[in-house]
Structure formats: structure tokens, C-alpha cells
N, C-alpha and C positions, 0 to 999 in steps of 0.2 A: 436973329437973336431972340425975337419975341416968340417965334414958333418953337425954338429949342427950349425956352423957359416953360412954355405951355406943356410940351411933352414931358418935361421933368415933373411938373406939378401933377399931371395925371398919373404918371408912373409912381410918384411917391404915395399918392392916395391908395392906389391899388396895392402897393407893397404893405401899407399899414393894414389894409383889410385882409390881405393874405396871412399876415402874421398872427392874427387873432381868430381866424376862421378855420373850420374843419375842411379837410379835402372834400371836394365835391360841392362846396357852397357856391351858389350862384352870385356873381358879382354884378354891380350896376351895369346897365346897358350903355351902349355907345351914345344913345340919345340923352340919357341921364348925365353922363360924364360931360358931354358937349355943353349942356345947359349949365351944369354946376361950375365948370371952369371957363365958360365963355370961350371955348376953343372950337376949332373946326373939326368935322368928322375925320379928316385926314390926320390931324394931330393926335386925336384919340386912338385911331387905328395904329399909328406908329408906336405909341406907348404900349398898346396891347401886344403888337408884334415883338417888341423888345422883351417883354416879360414872358411871352410864349417861348422865345428863343432861349431864355434862361431857365425854362422849365418850371416857372412859378405858377403860371396859369395855363389853361387850355381852352380852346374854343371848340364848340360843338355846333355843327352846321344846323341853322334854323332854330337853335335853342338859346345860344348866348355864350357868355364867358364864365368859367368856373375855376375855383381854386384847384390846382393840380396836386396830386398826391406826391409826397416825398419819394425820391427814387427808390429807397429801400422798401417802400410800401406798394409800389406799382407791380401789378401782376405781370409776370413774364408772358409774352405771347406764346400760345401753344399752337405751333404750326404742324404738329405731328400728323394731323388728319390729312394733310396734303399727300402724304406718301400713299395712302389708300386711294385717294381720288385720282392721283396721277398714274398709278401702276408702275410697272417696271421702267427703268431708264432705257433710252435708246442705246443700242450697242455702238461703240466707237466714240462716244462723247468725250470720255477721259483722254483718249489718245489724241483727238483733235485739239482739245484744250492744251495738252502738253506740247503739241507741235507748234501751236501759235503763241505760246507763252513767251514773254519778253525775258531775255537773260538778265540775271541780277547784276548790279554794278560790279565791275571788276572781272567778271567772267568773260572768257573768250568764246564766242559762239561758233561752233562747227555744226550747227543745226539751224534749221529754218529754211523757208522756201522762197525768200525774197532777197533782192539785192541789198547789199550794204548801202547806207545813205550816201557814201562817197561815189557810188556807181550810178546813182539815180539822176536823171536829167531834170532836177527840181527847178532850176531857173527857167528853162525853156517851157516846162509844163506850167509853172506859175504865171509866166507872161502870157501864154496862150489862154489860160483860164481867166486871167484878168481882162483880156480883150473880149473874150466871149461873154463874160458877166456884164460888160457895159452895153451889150447889144440887146435892146428890148425883145427882139424876136426870139432870142435864145430862151427866154423865160415863158414863152407861149407853149401851149400843148401841141406837140408834134405827133407824127404817126406813132401808134403804139408799138410797131415793130422797129422803130428807130429811124433816124435820118437816112434818106435814100443814098446820099453821097457817101456816108460812112459805111452803110451796108455794101455799097458797090466796092469800096476799098477792100473790105474783108473778102468779098466774093472773088475779086481779082487775085488776092493772095492764095485762095483755095484752088485756083486753076480754072480752066475754061468751062467746066461743067456747071458750076453754080453761078447764079445771077443775083443781083441785088434783091429781087423779089423773093429769093429763096432764104434770105438771111434775116435774123432778128437780133437786135442789140440787147445785151444782157448786162446786169451789174456784176461782172466778174465771171470767171470760168466755173466756180463752184455752183453759182446760181444756175448757169446754163446746164451743167451736168445734172443737177437735181431736177430741173424741168424736163430734161430729155428722158431720164429714167422713169419719171412718173407719166410722161406722155406716151412712151413707147412700150411700157410694160405695166402689168397689174400685180398687186401683192400676191405672192406665191409663185410668180414666174421666175425663171432662171436667168441669171446674168453670168456670162463667161468673162473671165478676166485673166490677164497675164499673171504669172506667179514668179516673183512678187509684183505688186502693183501699187498705184497711188493710194495712200491711206484715206484721202478724202473721198475717193470713189467707193471704197469699201464701206465707209461709214454712211455715205448717202444711200447706197444700195440697200443696206440693212435697214436704215430708217424708213425706206420705201416699202419694206416688207418683201424684198426680193431674196431669192436663194442664190448665193454667190458660189460659183464653182471655178476653182483655179485651173489654168492650163499652163503646163510647163513652158518656160522660156529660157534662153541662154544669151550669150553675148551678141547673137545675131537676131534677137527678138523672139517672138512666139514661135513654137514649133508647129508648122502647118499640119503635119499628120496628126499630132495630138489635138489640134484645134478641130479638125474634121471629126475625129473620134468623139470629142466632147459634145459637139453638135448632135451626132448620131445617138449618143448615149443618153443625153439629157432632154433632147427636143428643144433646146434653147433657141431663141430667135433674136438674141441680142449679145454682142461681144464688145466690151470696152477695151480700147487699145491705145497705147502711146507709142506710135511707130518711130518717133524721133526723140532721141535722148530721154528714154523712159525714166520716170521717177519711181523708184529710187536707184535703179541700176545704171542708168546712163546708156543703156543699149539702144541701138538703132536697127530697125528691121532691115535685114540684108536684101540687096537687090534681087537675088535669086529666090527669095521667099515671098516677095510682094505679090506676084501673080498667084502663087499657091494659096496664100491667105485669102486673096480676093475670091478664088475659086471655091474655097471651103465655105465662105460666107454666102456666096451665090447659090451653091448647091443646097445649102440648108434653108434657103429662102429667108435669110436673116439680115439684120442690120449690124453694121460695125460703127461704133461711136469712136471717131478719130479725134483724140485729144491732142491738138497740135500746140501745146503750151510753150514748147521750146523752139518754135520756128525762128526766133531772133537770138537764140543762145548758142548757135553753132560756133565752135572755136577753130576746128581744123577742117579745111576744105569747104565745100559747098553743101548745103542741105539738099537732100533729094526732094522732089516735089511731093506734096501731100498725096495720100491714097485717093482722096476725093477728086484729084485731077484726072484720074483714069478710072472713072466709075460711070459707065454709060447708063446703067439701069437703076440708079438711086439707092444702092445698098449702103452707102457711106453717109453717116451723119457727121458733119464737120464742125469742130469746136476750136476756136482760137481766142486766147486771152492776151491782153497787153500788160497785165498786172505783173507777171514774173519778169518780163523783159524791160519794164520801165520803172514803175514804182508801186508800192502796196496801195497807195491811195488812188491810183488810176484804175478804179473798179469798172473796167469796160472790156467786154468780150462780145463775141458773136457766135451764134450757132446756126447752121444751115442744113436744109434737106430739101429734096424735091418730092413732088407728089403729095399724097395724103399725109405722109409722115411730116412734111414741112408744115402743112396746115395744122396738124395736131401740136407741133412744137410752138407755133405762133399763138395758138389758143392757150396753151399751158402758160406761156410767158405773160399773156394778158391777165390771166387769173392770178398770177403770182404777185406782180407789182406794177401793172399798167405799163410803165415805160421808164427808161433811164433818164435822169435829169438832163434837160436840154443844154445848159451851159457846159456840162461835162462832155456830152457828145460833140458839141461844136469845138471845144478846146482839143479834144482828142483828134478830130479830123484835121484841125489846123496843124497839130503837132506832127502827125504821121505823114502829112503831105508836104512838110517843110524840110529844108536842108538839115535842120536840127536833128531829125529822126535818123537820117543817114549818118550824120556825124556821131550820134549817140551809139548806134549799132557798131560802127567801126571802132570807136573807143572801147566799147564794152567787150568786144572780141579780144582786144589786146589785154585789157585788165583781167578778164576771166582766165586767159591763158597764163598770165603771170601768177595769179592766185592758185590756179590748179597746180602749176609746177612747184610753187612754194610748198603746198601741202604734200605733194608727192615726194619732194626732196626731204621734207621733215619725216615722213613715214619711213623712207628708205634709210634715214640716219638713225632714228630712234626705235622704230617698230617695223623692221624689214619684213617680218612675217605677215604684216597686215597690208603691205603694198599690193594693190590689185594687179593681176597679170594683164588684164585688158583695160586700157585707158579710154574712157569715154571721149568722143570727139566734140562733145558739147554738153549743154545742160549746166547744172549747178552742183552736182553731187558726185562723190565716190562711194561705191558700195564695197565695203571691206569685210572679208571673211575672218571670223574670230577663231581661236583655237577650240577644238572640240571640247564640249563640256562647259564652256563659258556661259554664264548667265548674262545675256546681253542687257537685260533691264537693270540688273544689279550693277553691272559695269557702268551703265549710263548714270546711275545714281552716285556711284563712287567717283566718276569723272566730274560730276557737278560739284561734289565736295572738294575736289582739287581745283575747281575754278575753270573747267572747260565743259561746254555744253555739247553733248552728242545725242543722237537718237537711236534707240535700239531697233533691231531689224524685225522682230517678230510681228509688230502690228501691221506690217506691210504685206503679210501673207493672209490669204483667205482661209487657209487651213493650217495644219501644223507646219512650222518652218523646218526644212530639211537640215539646217545648220544655223549656228548663231552668226549674226551680222551686225554691223553698225552702218548707218548712213552718215557720212561726213560731208558737210557743205563747205565749199571753198569760196562762196560768194558773200558770206556774211561777216567776214573779218579781214582786215588788211593783211597783205603778205608778210609783213615784218612780225606778225604775231603768230604765224603758223608754227614756227619751230617751238616756241614756248607752249603753244596749245598741245602739240603732240608730246612734248616732254611731260606735261601734266597727265595726258591720257596714258602714257607709258607707265607712270607711277600707279595710276588706278588699275591698269591691267595687270601690272606686276603683283599688286596686292590680291587681285581677284584670282589669278592663276596659282598663287601660293596656297590658296585655300582649297584648290581642287584635289 
């Protein structure tokens, strides 16, 4: 009580002084107020803090406390100089922000790259992290390349060619990809990509100053002859590829093309960055082994993340390569952020080596199949012209072709106004898109909302096509 009364006394005196003083007038020091009110410095500081929060006074480091100017007299900050100092914005930033934006309340998300909260193994992850956090050793500094046992787990998943010493743990797949592009290429170099391809790869490559060249792909993955021609034409030494359930199309590289793609990369003396983000998202049948599993001479840079298949907060991935390329990757990761937090690494290892991981993947396969079928059923009912002819055997997305002349970006905006969130197709292309598309995600909303979501999309599309 006494301390509260003292705060009030100091506050009241400062208010009286502010009421009769001009803006900028210096107020009594903490030492003066302490002596005058026989209060502690902590008490005076609390009174000052309250009045600063109310905008009545301001503190200036090393100078003291002053009467603040009324809000209508305060000069608005002029930040326009920063546009000159910063220069042009990095390409792709707007698209990435839109892709990661949270849907507004009431909207049905058919966009996004992460599992719905109902599909995430939050309880198992939380228990593993709680146990890891209680172990003092988890908080110590570990190897900069990550825990050896966790690296060994990722290496085993990549196949017999990679070992634990070839891997480095990263805070998510995007960070791993960014490090790989900067470690293996220099500004001005060419990066070949499938067309269309992952938006985050395009944004990261352009931010690194790389020239991005698209290579045609179809439902069976990248076209090997076109890949070989692109290597010959551009002199590129780097190809980014998602051979399993590619984002956004869902395509998987066909068995008969795997050797031809490997030959094209080898003949060019190039590297292939294999983004194996969907290893745990197969719905139908069994996933083929990674390309890295059949790579005797170290052409494949292998990347695998757990974020897409577990939870957005599990920012743990690994990237691996053999030889000098691996050494460069490990150096790049060290310069970026030293290492991934120890408790998160330990919790991840505990989770993926426990029965909970197997149970989660089994349940996830069932749930993704249910949601994919719900979305397909809704499309066939309300928008049969958008139902894709080839159904992806895994992943999180459907890639749907729109009627010729449709503005996919305008349609996405109209759909948002109707309360359904979709993502336009054009940002997924490194060059001009050959046709308008939408990427529809079936993992971000429950199956009982799919019919209503497509109803809303149909209304938006009907309005858009009526204006053609």
C-alpha cells in the first residue's frame, strides 16, 4: 500500500508540472524526486513509466525526463529516405507473404502448405519437447552440423549412399534450400527448375541473384530430353527438383525417367537438389526411393524436412551431400545460424524414433486420402471442368486448370471475398504461364467443409467467366 501511495504522489506532481510547462521542458531528475518524496528509485521509475505509457512525458537516454509534445504537435516520422537506402525489393516477397498469410476468421482455407491443426501430432511433439527441455545436456552447445544420431536418421532415410557425416541439420527446408543455393552457385549463375515449381525455391533463387530457367514437366515429372537441352543451352550446373509429389502439381517422377534425369545431370557435370519434402505424405501405394539412393558419384544434394509432414512449428530439416559440395554446405549453414536449438533436435529424434511417428504417418495417410477425395468429389459436383485428369498419389495439393482467359489472380481475390482461400497458379512459374491454374490444398480444412468451399469457389468463378 505504501509503495502504491508513493507512486501516486510522484505521478501527481509530475502531472502538475506537465500541465503548466511547455513541450520539451526538462522535469526533475529521479534523484530529486526520490529525495523530495522520500521514495525509492524503483517507485519513482514506476511513476515515470506510467506517464511515459500515457504519452505525457518522454525519457531521453543520458539526458533525463521531459514534457512530451501533444499528439497533434508531434512530427510524423519521415521514413521515406529508407526507400533510397534499401533499393529495389527482392522479387517474390509479396507472393511468399501471401502464401504464408493466415486465413481470416470464417474463411475456408484451400491454400497453404501445412497440415491442418487436427492432423498434427501436437500431443506427441509436446511431450517429447517437454522431456527434452528437462535434460540439462539438451541446452549445451552441440556439434554445429547437428546431433549425430539425428543426422544418422536422416541419412538412413536418404538411402545407403549418404552417411551421418554428410548431413547437416537445418531450421526448416527453406533455410536448407537457401544455404544450398548460396553455397553451390554464385550471383549470375543459372538454376534450372521444373515448370511449374515450388514458389519458395523461385523466390530464394532470385534473392540469391540466380538466373532461373524453367524446364517443361508433365504428370510424370520433368522431361529428360528438355532437361538435357537446357543444360546444353545454358551451361547450368544446378537443377532444383521435387521428384516426389511435386509442389504445386503433385507429379512424381516416373520410374522410366529416373535414370534419364540422372544421366542428364551427370553428363552436364551438374548437381541436382532433390527436395524430398513429401517423403511422408504418400497416400496411394509406396513412395519410390530418393534419387540420392542411387547416386554413386555425388551429383545429388538431398534435402528433407519434417515441417510439412508433422507441424509448422517443427522447424527441423536436413540437407546432405558428399565431397567438397558437402563441405561447402556445412560451412554455409555455420555462417547462417551456427546450429539448431538442442532441445528441438532432441525432441525431434525422440519423436521420429518412437512408435508415435509410425502411428502418425499411418493416420495421416488415411486422413489425407479422405480429404483429397472430399475435395475431388466437391469439384466433380460443382466444378467438373476443374477436376484434374491425373490424381496425385500424395502430397497436399491439387493443380487445377482454369478456363482459357481466366485471370487466376483476380479469381483468387474474388474467391477470398466469397470466403474461400485459394492460390493463383502464375507465381509458380519461372516464366510466363502457359495457361491459368489454381493450387488447391486439401490438407488445410476438414473434409466436411470441402463441399461448401467449392460452392463458394464456383460462385467466384461464375462471376469471373461472365466478365470474359
